C-alpha positions as CSV (number, residue, x, y, z in Angstrom):
1,X,25.0,24.7,-10.6
2,X,24.2,28.9,-9.8
3,X,25.5,30.2,-6.5
4,X,23.4,32.2,-3.9
5,X,24.3,35.2,-2.0
6,X,22.6,35.6,1.5
7,X,21.0,38.5,-0.1
8,X,19.5,37.2,-3.4
9,X,18.2,34.3,-0.6
10,X,17.0,36.2,1.6
11,X,15.1,39.0,-0.9
12,X,11.6,39.7,0.6
13,X,8.5,39.1,-2.3
14,X,7.2,41.6,-2.8
15,X,5.5,41.5,-5.8
16,X,3.9,38.2,-7.5
17,X,5.6,39.3,-11.1
18,X,9.1,39.3,-9.7
19,X,8.6,35.6,-10.4
20,X,5.7,35.7,-13.0
21,X,9.2,35.0,-15.3
22,X,10.8,32.1,-13.3
23,X,6.5,30.5,-13.2
24,X,6.9,30.4,-17.0
25,X,10.2,28.9,-17.4
26,X,9.7,26.4,-15.7
27,X,6.0,25.8,-16.6
28,X,7.7,24.0,-19.6
29,X,10.2,21.8,-17.9
30,X,9.5,18.2,-18.5
31,X,9.5,17.0,-15.2
32,X,7.1,19.0,-13.8
33,X,5.1,16.4,-11.9
34,X,1.4,15.5,-13.1
35,X,-0.1,13.8,-9.7
36,X,2.2,15.4,-7.5
37,X,1.9,17.8,-5.4
38,X,5.0,20.9,-6.6
39,X,6.4,24.4,-5.9
40,X,4.8,26.8,-8.5
41,X,8.2,28.0,-8.1
42,X,11.2,27.9,-6.3
43,X,12.0,25.4,-4.0
44,X,9.5,23.4,-2.0
45,X,10.5,21.5,1.6
46,X,9.0,20.0,4.4
47,X,4.8,19.8,4.4
48,X,3.5,21.9,7.3
49,X,-0.2,22.0,8.9
50,X,-2.4,18.6,8.1
51,X,-5.8,18.7,8.7
52,X,-9.2,18.5,7.9
53,X,-11.3,21.5,8.3
54,X,-14.4,23.0,7.1
55,X,-15.2,20.5,4.6
56,X,-11.4,19.7,3.2
57,X,-8.0,18.6,3.7
58,X,-5.6,21.9,3.9
59,X,-2.3,21.3,3.8
60,X,0.6,23.7,3.7
61,X,4.2,23.2,3.1
62,X,7.7,25.2,2.6
63,X,8.2,26.9,0.5
64,X,11.4,29.9,-1.1
65,X,10.3,31.2,-4.3
66,X,13.3,32.6,-6.1
67,X,15.0,29.4,-7.0
68,X,16.1,25.7,-5.9
69,X,18.2,27.1,-2.8
70,X,16.8,27.1,0.9
71,X,16.4,30.8,1.6
72,X,13.9,33.3,2.9
73,X,11.2,30.7,3.4
74,X,7.0,31.0,3.6
75,X,4.0,28.9,4.1
76,X,2.0,27.8,0.3
77,X,-1.2,27.1,1.1
78,X,-3.0,24.1,-0.9
79,X,-6.6,21.7,-0.2
80,X,-7.9,18.9,-1.1
81,X,-11.3,17.4,-1.5
82,X,-10.0,14.1,-1.2
83,X,-6.6,14.3,-1.4
84,X,-6.2,13.2,-4.7
85,X,-7.2,16.5,-6.4
86,X,-5.6,19.4,-5.7
87,X,-6.0,23.3,-5.3
88,X,-3.3,26.2,-4.2
89,X,-4.6,28.6,-2.7
90,X,-1.1,30.5,-2.2
91,X,1.0,31.8,0.8
92,X,-0.6,31.8,4.1
93,X,2.6,32.6,6.0
94,X,4.7,35.6,5.2
95,X,7.8,36.8,7.4
96,X,7.5,40.0,8.9
97,X,10.7,41.9,7.7
98,X,12.7,44.0,9.7
99,X,12.7,42.8,13.2
100,X,10.4,40.8,13.2
101,X,10.2,37.0,15.4
102,X,10.3,35.5,11.8
103,X,12.3,37.9,9.9
104,X,14.5,35.4,8.2
105,X,11.7,32.2,7.6
106,X,8.4,30.8,8.8
107,X,10.0,27.9,9.3
108,X,8.0,24.9,10.2
109,X,5.1,23.3,12.2
110,X,1.5,22.1,13.0
111,X,-1.7,22.8,12.9
112,X,-4.9,22.6,15.2
113,X,-8.5,23.6,13.9
114,X,-10.9,24.9,16.6
115,X,-14.2,26.4,16.0
116,X,-14.2,28.1,12.6
117,X,-10.3,28.7,12.7
118,X,-6.9,26.9,12.8
119,X,-4.5,27.7,14.7
120,X,-1.3,27.4,12.9
121,X,2.4,26.5,15.4
122,X,5.7,27.3,13.3
123,X,9.1,28.0,14.5
124,X,10.3,31.8,13.5
125,X,13.6,31.6,12.3
126,X,14.6,35.2,13.7
127,X,18.3,37.2,13.0
128,X,19.8,39.5,13.8
129,X,22.3,42.2,12.2
130,X,25.1,39.8,13.0
131,X,23.4,37.0,11.7
132,X,23.3,34.8,15.5
133,X,20.0,32.9,15.3
134,X,16.8,32.7,17.0
135,X,14.5,30.4,17.7
136,X,10.7,31.4,18.1
137,X,7.4,29.1,18.7
138,X,4.4,31.7,16.8
139,X,1.2,31.0,16.4
140,X,-1.4,32.3,13.7
141,X,-5.0,32.3,13.5
142,X,-6.3,31.2,10.5
143,X,-9.7,32.1,8.9
144,X,-12.3,31.2,6.2
145,X,-11.3,33.8,4.1
146,X,-8.4,32.7,4.0
147,X,-6.1,35.5,5.7
148,X,-4.3,34.4,8.6
149,X,-3.5,36.5,12.2
150,X,-0.2,36.7,13.5
151,X,-0.2,36.4,17.4
152,X,2.3,39.6,18.0
153,X,4.5,37.8,20.6
154,X,5.8,34.4,20.1
155,X,4.2,31.7,22.8
156,X,8.1,31.6,23.6
157,X,11.5,31.7,23.0
158,X,14.1,29.1,22.5
159,X,15.1,27.1,26.0
160,X,19.0,29.0,27.4
161,X,19.9,24.9,27.8
162,X,20.1,23.5,24.5
163,X,21.5,25.2,21.4
164,X,19.5,27.6,19.0
165,X,18.7,24.1,17.2
166,X,15.3,24.4,18.3
167,X,11.9,24.0,15.6
168,X,9.7,22.2,14.0
169,X,7.0,22.3,16.6
170,X,4.0,19.6,16.7
171,X,0.5,19.6,18.4
172,X,-0.6,17.1,20.3
173,X,-4.1,16.5,22.4
174,X,-3.6,13.3,24.6
175,X,-7.3,11.1,24.7
176,X,-8.6,11.0,28.2
177,X,-6.1,14.3,29.3
178,X,-7.2,17.8,29.8
179,X,-5.2,20.3,28.0
180,X,-2.0,20.0,25.4
181,X,0.9,19.0,24.1
182,X,3.5,20.4,21.5
183,X,6.9,18.1,21.2
184,X,9.9,20.2,19.0
185,X,12.9,19.4,17.4
186,X,16.0,20.0,19.1
187,X,19.8,19.7,19.8
188,X,21.3,19.8,23.3
189,X,24.7,21.9,24.1
190,X,26.0,18.6,23.7
191,X,25.6,18.0,20.1
192,X,23.2,15.7,20.2
193,X,19.4,15.5,19.2
194,X,16.2,15.1,21.0
195,X,13.1,16.6,21.4
196,X,11.4,19.4,24.2
197,X,7.3,18.9,25.2
198,X,5.3,22.1,26.2
199,X,2.3,22.2,28.1
200,X,-0.9,24.3,27.8
201,X,-4.2,24.1,29.1
202,X,-5.0,26.6,26.3
203,X,-4.2,26.1,22.7
204,X,-3.1,30.1,22.5
205,X,-1.2,31.2,25.8
206,X,0.1,30.0,29.2
207,X,2.9,27.6,27.4
208,X,5.4,26.3,30.4
209,X,8.4,24.1,28.7
210,X,7.5,20.5,30.6
211,X,10.9,18.8,29.9
212,X,13.0,16.4,27.6
213,X,11.9,13.5,25.9
214,X,12.9,10.0,27.2
215,X,13.8,7.8,25.1
216,X,16.2,5.0,26.6
217,X,18.8,4.2,24.5
218,X,18.3,7.4,22.0
219,X,20.5,9.5,23.6
220,X,23.1,10.3,21.1
221,X,21.3,8.6,17.8
222,X,21.9,12.2,15.6
223,X,22.8,15.1,16.1
224,X,19.8,17.2,15.7
225,X,16.0,15.6,16.3
226,X,13.4,17.3,13.3
227,X,10.4,17.1,12.7
228,X,9.3,14.7,16.1
229,X,6.0,13.7,16.7
230,X,4.3,11.2,18.7
231,X,0.9,9.3,17.2
232,X,-1.5,6.8,18.7
233,X,-2.0,4.3,15.9
234,X,-3.5,1.0,16.6
235,X,-3.4,1.3,20.4
236,X,0.1,1.7,19.8
237,X,2.8,5.3,20.1
238,X,4.5,5.6,17.6
239,X,7.5,8.2,17.7
240,X,8.1,9.7,14.5
241,X,11.1,11.8,13.9
242,X,14.9,12.9,11.7
243,X,17.6,12.4,13.4
244,X,20.1,14.6,11.5
245,X,23.6,12.9,10.4
246,X,24.6,9.6,11.1
247,X,24.5,7.1,9.0
248,X,22.9,3.8,9.7
249,X,23.1,0.2,7.8
250,X,22.4,-0.5,4.9
251,X,21.6,3.7,3.7
252,X,24.1,4.4,1.5
253,X,26.1,7.2,3.0
254,X,22.6,9.1,3.7
255,X,23.2,11.5,6.7
256,X,19.4,12.8,7.5
257,X,16.4,9.8,7.9
258,X,13.0,10.0,9.0
259,X,11.7,6.5,10.7
260,X,9.4,5.8,13.4
261,X,10.4,3.4,16.7
262,X,7.2,1.5,18.1
263,X,6.8,2.0,21.8
264,X,4.2,2.8,24.6
265,X,4.2,6.4,26.3
266,X,4.0,8.5,29.0
267,X,3.4,11.6,29.4
268,X,3.6,12.5,33.6
269,X,6.8,11.5,33.1
270,X,8.1,12.2,28.8
271,X,9.1,8.7,28.5
272,X,9.0,7.1,25.4
273,X,9.5,3.9,25.9
274,X,11.2,1.7,22.9
275,X,9.6,-1.7,21.5
276,X,11.7,-2.1,19.3
277,X,15.0,-0.8,17.0
278,X,14.4,2.8,15.0
279,X,12.8,1.8,11.5
280,X,13.5,4.1,8.6
281,X,10.0,4.7,7.0
282,X,10.7,4.7,3.2
283,X,13.6,3.2,2.0
284,X,14.3,5.1,-1.2
285,X,16.7,7.7,-2.0
286,X,14.0,11.3,-1.6
287,X,11.9,10.8,1.6
288,X,12.2,13.6,4.3
289,X,10.0,15.5,7.3
290,X,6.9,13.5,6.7
291,X,3.6,15.1,8.8
292,X,0.6,12.8,9.7
293,X,-2.8,14.9,9.5
294,X,-3.5,16.3,13.3
295,X,-7.3,15.9,13.9
296,X,-8.2,12.3,11.9
297,X,-10.9,10.6,14.0
298,X,-10.5,7.4,13.0
299,X,-7.8,5.8,16.4
300,X,-6.5,2.3,14.3
301,X,-4.5,4.7,11.3
302,X,-2.9,7.7,10.5
303,X,-2.5,9.1,7.1
304,X,1.3,10.8,6.0
305,X,2.4,12.6,3.7
306,X,6.4,13.5,3.1
307,X,8.8,15.6,1.3
308,X,10.7,13.8,-1.5
309,X,14.2,14.6,-0.8
310,X,16.4,15.7,1.3
311,X,18.9,17.9,3.1
312,X,21.9,18.6,1.8
313,X,21.6,17.2,-0.8
314,X,21.0,18.5,-5.2
315,X,18.8,17.4,-7.7
316,X,19.0,18.2,-12.0
317,X,16.0,20.5,-11.8
318,X,18.0,23.5,-9.9
319,X,19.7,23.9,-13.3
320,X,15.9,25.0,-14.0
321,X,16.2,26.6,-11.1
322,X,13.1,24.2,-9.1
323,X,13.5,21.7,-6.8
324,X,10.5,19.2,-5.0
325,X,7.6,17.9,-4.4
326,X,5.6,16.1,-2.6
327,X,4.9,12.2,-1.8
328,X,1.3,10.4,-2.5
329,X,-0.4,10.6,0.6
330,X,-0.5,6.8,2.2
331,X,-2.4,5.3,4.9
332,X,-0.5,3.8,8.5
333,X,-2.1,1.3,10.0
334,X,0.7,-0.7,12.5
335,X,1.0,-5.2,11.5
336,X,2.9,-7.2,12.8
337,X,5.1,-4.7,15.1
338,X,6.2,-2.6,11.9
339,X,4.1,0.9,10.7
340,X,2.6,-0.4,7.0
341,X,2.3,1.9,4.8
342,X,-0.5,1.7,1.9
343,X,-1.6,4.3,-0.7
344,X,-5.2,5.8,-0.1
345,X,-7.9,3.4,-1.8
346,X,-9.0,6.9,-3.1
347,X,-6.2,7.0,-5.8
348,X,-7.8,4.7,-7.5
349,X,-9.7,7.6,-9.5
350,X,-6.4,9.1,-10.8
351,X,-6.8,5.9,-13.2
352,X,-7.3,6.8,-16.9
353,X,-7.0,4.2,-19.6
354,X,-5.9,0.6,-19.0
355,X,-3.2,0.0,-20.9
356,X,-2.1,-3.3,-23.4
357,X,1.2,-4.8,-22.4
358,X,3.1,-4.8,-25.6
359,X,6.4,-5.9,-26.2
360,X,9.0,-5.1,-28.9
361,X,11.4,-6.8,-30.2
362,X,14.0,-6.2,-27.4
363,X,11.2,-7.6,-24.8
364,X,10.2,-3.7,-23.8
365,X,7.0,-2.1,-23.2
366,X,5.5,1.9,-23.5
367,X,6.0,3.4,-19.5
368,X,3.8,6.7,-19.2
369,X,5.2,9.9,-18.2
370,X,2.7,9.0,-15.5
371,X,1.5,5.7,-14.6
372,X,0.6,3.4,-11.9
373,X,1.6,-0.2,-12.4
374,X,0.4,-3.7,-10.3
375,X,2.5,-6.6,-10.2
376,X,1.8,-10.6,-8.8
377,X,4.2,-12.2,-8.3
378,X,5.0,-15.6,-7.8
379,X,7.7,-17.4,-6.2
380,X,11.1,-16.5,-7.8
381,X,13.3,-14.1,-9.0
382,X,12.0,-10.8,-10.4
383,X,13.5,-8.7,-12.1
384,X,12.0,-5.4,-13.3
385,X,13.7,-2.7,-15.4
386,X,11.7,0.7,-15.2
387,X,12.6,3.6,-17.2
388,X,15.3,2.0,-19.7
389,X,16.0,2.3,-23.7
390,X,13.6,0.9,-25.9
391,X,16.3,-2.0,-26.3
392,X,16.0,-1.8,-22.5
393,X,19.6,-0.8,-21.6
394,X,19.8,1.5,-18.7
395,X,17.7,2.9,-16.3
396,X,16.6,1.9,-12.6
397,X,16.6,-1.6,-11.2
398,X,14.3,-3.5,-8.8
399,X,15.5,-6.8,-8.2
400,X,14.1,-9.0,-5.6
401,X,16.3,-12.4,-5.1
402,X,14.0,-15.3,-4.1
403,X,17.0,-17.2,-2.3
404,X,17.7,-14.2,0.2
405,X,14.8,-13.0,0.5
406,X,15.5,-9.5,0.0
407,X,14.7,-6.7,-2.5
408,X,16.9,-3.8,-4.1
409,X,16.3,-0.8,-5.9
410,X,19.0,1.0,-8.1
411,X,19.4,3.9,-9.9
412,X,22.9,4.0,-10.7
413,X,22.1,2.8,-14.8
414,X,20.3,6.4,-15.5
415,X,21.5,8.5,-18.1
416,X,21.1,11.1,-15.6
417,X,22.2,10.5,-11.9
418,X,22.9,13.1,-9.1
419,X,23.9,13.0,-5.4
420,X,27.1,9.9,-5.7
421,X,27.5,10.1,-2.0
422,X,23.9,9.4,-1.4
423,X,25.0,6.1,-2.6
424,X,22.8,4.0,-5.4
425,X,21.4,1.2,-4.3
426,X,18.7,0.6,-1.4
427,X,18.1,-3.1,0.0
428,X,15.2,-4.3,2.3
429,X,15.0,-8.3,3.9
430,X,11.6,-9.7,2.5
431,X,10.7,-12.3,4.8
432,X,7.5,-13.3,3.8
433,X,9.0,-13.5,0.2
434,X,7.8,-10.6,-2.8
435,X,4.2,-11.2,-3.9
436,X,3.3,-7.3,-4.5
437,X,4.4,-4.4,-6.0
438,X,2.3,-1.7,-6.4
439,X,4.5,0.8,-8.3
440,X,3.7,5.0,-9.1
441,X,5.5,6.8,-12.1
442,X,5.0,10.7,-12.3
443,X,7.1,12.4,-14.5
444,X,10.8,12.5,-12.6
445,X,9.6,10.9,-9.1
446,X,8.7,6.5,-8.3
447,X,7.6,5.1,-5.9
448,X,6.6,1.4,-4.8
449,X,4.6,0.2,-2.6
450,X,5.7,-4.4,-1.8
451,X,3.7,-6.1,-0.5
452,X,0.5,-4.4,0.2
453,X,2.8,-1.6,2.3
454,X,5.2,-3.4,4.2
455,X,8.1,-1.7,2.6
456,X,8.1,2.0,0.8
457,X,11.2,2.5,-1.9
458,X,10.3,6.4,-2.8
459,X,12.4,8.3,-5.5
460,X,13.1,10.8,-7.6
461,X,13.9,10.0,-10.7
462,X,14.7,12.0,-14.3
463,X,14.2,10.5,-17.3
464,X,16.3,12.5,-20.7
465,X,15.8,11.1,-24.1
466,X,14.2,7.6,-24.6
467,X,14.6,6.2,-21.3
468,X,10.5,5.5,-21.2
469,X,10.5,1.8,-21.6
470,X,10.2,-1.0,-19.0
471,X,11.0,-4.6,-19.2
472,X,10.3,-7.5,-16.7
473,X,11.5,-11.7,-15.6
474,X,9.4,-13.3,-13.6
475,X,6.1,-15.1,-13.2
476,X,4.6,-11.8,-12.3
477,X,1.6,-10.4,-14.1
478,X,1.2,-6.9,-14.8
479,X,-1.2,-4.7,-14.8
480,X,-1.1,-0.8,-16.0
481,X,-2.5,2.1,-16.1
482,X,-1.9,5.7,-17.3
483,X,-3.1,8.6,-14.9
484,X,-5.2,11.8,-14.7
485,X,-3.8,15.3,-14.0
486,X,-4.8,16.1,-10.3
487,X,-2.5,18.7,-9.2
488,X,-3.1,22.3,-10.7
489,X,0.0,24.7,-11.1
490,X,-2.0,27.8,-11.0
491,X,-0.1,30.6,-10.8
492,X,-1.8,32.4,-7.3
493,X,0.3,33.6,-5.1
């Protein structure tokens, strides 16, 4: 893997031609996705600023143009009419050079449309000449011409009672209340994860520190909370956040997680009272920094998109100097004190050709590089091996054990394995058994929706050679479709 110097990682992009050759090289990668958003060049991570405005969905993502490295970050802008087909609009937020408040990166945040403008709230990553970090919460205003106007001063700097790890502002409007809240991920001086809350009567001015969010029972849960948010879904409040640097049962060696707690939020006392335990959002290997659309009008659901990756790991495409993609959008509802995540119904528009399921002499069937698979399951064990060779060897396995009522996903038998320290298998109990799977396969990813959204397993996979078959055993009925292209990777900077 390439070693990057600080100067290389934090170089400012001055001309698109500086990365034109890189774009041409990675465009030929066999692992470039067909219907998932991915970086034009370099590295993509957190989704940011997810809103509906001017009859389009707007989404931004963290982008480092130079390669598969977390260096100088920009906000890259994409739009969609239906959350299925996406169009590149190019870079939106660019870090200021020299002594700007975001001179070493426009880090993650959120957005809120008001009138004909979208207000973008983000963390300015500032570094002094001696590389001392300072975090600022910054604001930019985006007009219909597509050009952002940065406010000359930040809304506020880091709070002195916490470390400089303060980032990812999320704007929140509470029904029935005047003014606005902002919640920010942070770290206490004793190195515990937490969230800070600010309040203002005006989106653009007057932000004041309201206090630390109190979450009884979670005072020592990870050493940093990233991407916090409080969402109102189906009459319930949901605290979403990413606790870092702790291990959880059933999560292998992973130390960075994305999850939620159902409960009730008291904005007067800034107390979120849990009504149950912390649940991971996604049981797969590669899911983090999930963001919900900020101005969805329907009160019984939310729409969420996550980064298909996790911090502090590497991927096979790093050697090709690009990394990362986003998940498909998911519809969130609450059922039986759990979040249910379903693929959007609109995704059916991506279905192209319905495939005949024809087995070869080894009981294997062809698996297209971009496909949707639907499996109806009757009682009993189910064994599904995907990305096998033509004789059914290797690949990613999905095993449902009916006696244990557990489903396990294991990717240890792929020809190309990676991040062994994270572990190779993930298991989820299914109290009601297994009745349905909906699986979205793309050139380098798989998203497995279990029992109509009761659980999801999202993982990057990188098939090699003839790893393009699947084999299934059990009392099941399988349907399979190829998928149309939904992402146009135009070289637009």
